[in-house]
C-alpha angles and dihedrals in degrees: 000000000000090000092052091050091054090047092050091048093051093043096049090042091056092042095050092042088063092055090047090052090049092051091044090048091050093054092040088052092052090047091049091047091059096037095130096177090058091052091048091051090053091050091049090051097053106026096093093050099050121094125207099271090049091052088058089055090047090055091050090050091050090050093051091048092050090047092053091050091048093050092049092050092045090050092052091049091048092051090048092050092048090051091051092045092049091051090047091050090053089052091048091050090052089051091048092049090052090050092049090051090051092049091048089054089051090050090053090051091049092049090052090050090048091050090051091051092047090048089054089049093049092048088057088060090058097258132117110239092223093048112139129223091254090077113112104220123200128196152177111324092015122108135227125226091283091054094249123138115257136193115284102217093110102052116120095205108031094163094051093044088051088055089051090053094046095047098033094115097032121120131200106267126219106216092193094236116192102163126123127227094258089050090050092053093049094045093049092048093049093045092052091049100041099040104027103023090235114141124204131161119246093250090060088055091052092049092048096049091045090049090055088054095052101049145357092237117066120181119206109198138171143089120334119271099027096112105263097142090036091060092054090043091051091050090058092048091048090055092047091240110102112229117253105238115211109187104209114225128208089242094063107122108153146010094282088076088061102039106018129239142256115257109217093200100050093031088226132121111235096225120206125216088246091058090050090051091050090050093046091051089060090067095057147050090215126108117270130186136198115196116208096200114207088354095180096057081095127028106282093205089060103056099022100039096105092049091050090056096042097047090052093061109109092217108072090199086072093058092109131142122195112224100171130008097241144018127258129197107261095035117138116285095241094049110096118195089337092307131117126206118226112233119229090220091071123087129192114218117189126194122210134196113190107214141115093281095061138068125246112256108239129229090253089066099037093049091056096042136059112236121207121191118221107183102138127077111237118253115234117245138170104269129198107251103253130181126215118277132225106226128188113220090217091056094047091047088050089055089051093051092046091051090052089054096043099041110029116167105273120250092241091053091048089052090052090049089052090051089051090049091053091047093050091048092050098044105027104022091233127125139172124225139215093287091063092047091051092049094048087053088061103034100049098046092049090045088053090045088055090057102271131129120259096230091046089054092048090046094052094044095049093045092054100036106032111019090047086075088067089074088073092059127087098263092203090064096050097041093102090050096055100077094045088050092052089050089051092053092049092048096045103039101022136272110312091343091124094053095149092054092044092048090051092051092048090051089052090050091056089058092063 
């Protein structure tokens, strides 16, 4: 052990001596750097031997030496200031964290105070603020165990329960419809003109009726003032069920804007008019309409995403929306386990204005909807005075199904559509999937059943559903492909037969 102690003493002595020498050398170097007498002695030694050019070099050497010293000193000062600033920042962060913690505590206190105020407010409505969801509320129009009417303050769905009471004894009516699709188009056109002074050409009626057959979401788009909302409004009047108008707001972000939401404090569901219309449609076989006015003033895929997915399901028994997680006694009769079933006799018609104040409608929405362009003001005509009709959904749907059987898209036309699909894939890298094929198999036969031409129906459908995707491309890159594509359409479908598609492509060309 004594030997190790001596070893450690000698080792540490040598090790520390090196650090001492380094420190001593550092300070000796600084002292030597600023040893002015030594510099003066050197000048005295050489000043008599230097000529004028050499004195210039001496001055340059002195300047460089002074610059190096200045940079070293400035670097040391900068490092020192950064160190101080860093330490100060750490102190400031600690102070800010303390302040945040204090503010959080104040927020907690304010939230408690808010809860107490809300509890007082809820108690004034006749509810206990700590009331759980297992309570079985009753309400106006509902009955207790003795069958007597009781107060309605506790109902979760007062609007829907009111619909139950109003339609309690109603039965599904058979209106004895016997009309054909062409007669429906003519009657609707004459009704809009004679009763509402709204003028549309017969082809617009065919497109509209065919669009209703192909999807539950129809989009009416075009310039302002051409009668987009009026068309949907007139359809509701014609069916003797006024359309439910939902004016979309820029703040719409999710499905609660469409259906409403459950308020945990009041224990009530804030029901929207759209929800009431959906519920009312379940009582009837009539035609119902919800108008989503200016639907793209907010992002459609935000507030309507769930509906887009549900309405695309082939099995209508799966068209179910969950409103609340569980059932309460006193809930509406047609609400099962807090879920509501979407009725197939209800259509959603959205209107779109494309300007700087609106959002672009995405492919997800367009692929699931049927867009109709209304860009021309209707020309007045002398209509036949026509009253509103009562139409059974089951009868209208039967006409749709019969048209699909009687007027399926011909095999030759389907082959031409396939050729067009291959051409568009090869030259524009755009394709349409099974959803588009399924919709064209509904739209075109019903359009023909309404009195239209098959190629005209295909032309309109492809222009609105497929070529619309070209707007997302860089038009400058496809400019040279536009004229060959128009030649392809004329060659495949016939000269100027695809006038909607050709007109769309020429309009794209003007943008380049």
